[in-house]
N, C-alpha and C positions, 0 to 999 in steps of 0.2 A: 467432527463431522467430516472437513477436508484434510487428507492427511498430502504429504508432498507427492505423491505420483499425481492426485487428480489435481493439483497445482499446476504442476508442468504440463495436464493436459488444456490447462483454460487459460495460462498462460504462454506469451511466446520469450519471456524471458529468461533467461539462462546464467551461470553462474561468470560473473561475479557481481551482477547488477538484478539479481532474481532474491528480491527484499522481503519475501513471505514463507515462512514454515509450517506454519499448519492455519488452518480456520477452526475454532473454536466454538461458535454459534452463527449462526445465519436464516433470516427471515426472509424468504423472497419477496422481491420489491421493495423489501422494508430498510434490512441492516444487515449489518456480518461485522463479527468479531473475529481480529487474526492475530497473529505472534509471529513476532521475531527475536529469536536468539541470539542478543550481539557478542560478539567473541572476539578472543586480542586478534585472532587467527583472519580478520576482515580485510584484505588488502589498502582499504582505506584507510587504517588506522597507521600502517607506514609512512605517510607523509603530513598528516592530520594531526597535530599536535605529538610526535613520536614520545617525547617527555611527559606529555599526559594527556593519552588517548580519548579522543572525542568523536563521537557519527557526527558527519556533516548534516547540518538544517536542511539542505536542500537533498539528501538521501533519506532522512525521515519523511518529508513530502512526498517522494516517489514510490516510499513506501506503504504508505498513507493510498498515494493513486492507485496501487497495484491491487491493494486492497478492494479500492473500488471498483475497480477492473471485474475482481471474482466475484462480486455483488452482482454485475452488471451480465456477466456471462453466466454466470451460474443461475440468475434469475430468467435469464431468455429461455433456459429448458433443453438449448443444444452445445455440445461443444463448439468452439470454433473452429477454422479449418486454418493451415499456415498462414492465409490471406486476410485474417482478420485481425485487426488491432483495435485496440483503445487508445486514443491519442487524447493529452493534455490540449484544454482550448482556453483556462483560465484557473488561475491561482489566486483569491482575494481573502484577506483578511490574517494571513500567515502571520502567527506567533509562537515563537520559542522560547518557552518559559523554564524549563530545565536540561540540564547536560545529558546527557546518553551516553556509557560507559562500558567495555567492556564487562559483562557480568550482568551486565541489565536484560532482562527481557521488555522488549518493547511490545505492548497489547496497542492494535490496531484497531481503532472503532469508526467506521461510514457510514450513513445513513442517507439513502434517497431523500433527498427534498420535493427535486420535480425532474421531468421528462417532458421537454418540450423541442420540437421542430428537430428531433436526432440530436440533441445535445442535453447529456445529466448533468444535473447540479447535485452534489452531496456535503455533505457537514461530516468533518473529518477530525479526528481527534486521537494523537498517542500518548497513552499513559507508562508508567514505570511505578510499579507498586502501589499503581491509583494516584500518583501526582501527573499533571499536565505536564506531559515536555511538548507538543507542538500539536497546532489546530490550525485550522483552515477551510473556507470553503472550496471547493476543489468543483472545475468543469473539465468534463471529457465527452467524447464523441466516439461512435462506435465509425469503423470504416472498414471496406474490401480493398487490399491494394493487391497490386500486382496481377 
């Protein structure tokens, strides 16, 4: 659905913090499924358990937040300019249920639960081969900066 070129137009993130490689499903104003191919070349693996590399949980949450931001930007029907960002305003119920290692493909699922007062609330889940790796409720807001 969205390749890396479209993702780069919608998100301000760049290497090494861009954590979404492709969008594979999208329903405007409802839900999105994206993927992140986890490779041994990720810079965080040098320091996060070098003897047994594991993707940090906070980066799984960041990947889910980027996926949710893509849902919001794409649903708005316009491409954001360099002054438009989506900020985290809350994370509830974060749970980590499976380690994510090099070679895994992280499937990132987010759905909009509600939008009120400029605050978006999402249910988000990251899976590997159908097993839940991480899940949380995310709250974000879209803002103009600069």
